[in-house]
Phi, psi and omega in degrees: 000319178297320180298319179296321178295317179295319180295317179298318179296317180296318179295317180296318179295318179296320179294320179295316179297317179296321179294318179293320178295321180296332179294330182264001182250138175280172181297334180284353181094355178272159176298141180290117182295328178297320178294322179294318179297321179298320178295320178295319181292331181300327178289342182265352181299130182082003182295338181270357183276133178254128182294142177288161173251129178248124178227142177290143182302328181295340181261004188263341184296119181081004183280153171250120181247126180259127180231164170250158181308129180095345181278154183239136169266113177269117184267111182282113181238161176301139183304320183291344182248010188304324183269359185265355180273136176237152181225140175241129182252126183292327177231092184295349176283340182269321183209159178230140176266139175238123181291150175280161179197167175250141178224099187056247182264357181266145178238129181244120180290156171291161181199173178232129179252128178283125184256315179208161183301140179152190180231140178211166177244135175249130177250117179262136172234148178249105182296332183286316185268336182070016181291169181299146178299150179253127181257127178233127174268125181251125177246118183251127176262160177301165180306143176283150182260000000 
């Protein structure tokens, strides 16, 4: 009985392996070029995504931050003040400010998104503390290739 079980298992494994191999083979017996292209494209998934830059708010006054189109400056602020920061962008065609907020248990920092190549100044104010405004120069380069 054990021998029959082992043979059945071996036959099932061989059939599964043959079926999987057949999925990647065209009728001519050659590897399916579409499957190969799909594998190549898998390495490119996410290739257009630009990583954000995270900087603490305390280091930004008078700073020049360089971004590429589509990139985000994530402004690390104290959790208790996350929703109190406001931003004014001198040239909104170059960059956009997004206010921070809380959503249930998640906290989202304020940030600046690069929209098109150019230079602009972002002025941050903290409504909660009433501290002096923070000036950030944003330099946006064209999309990276």
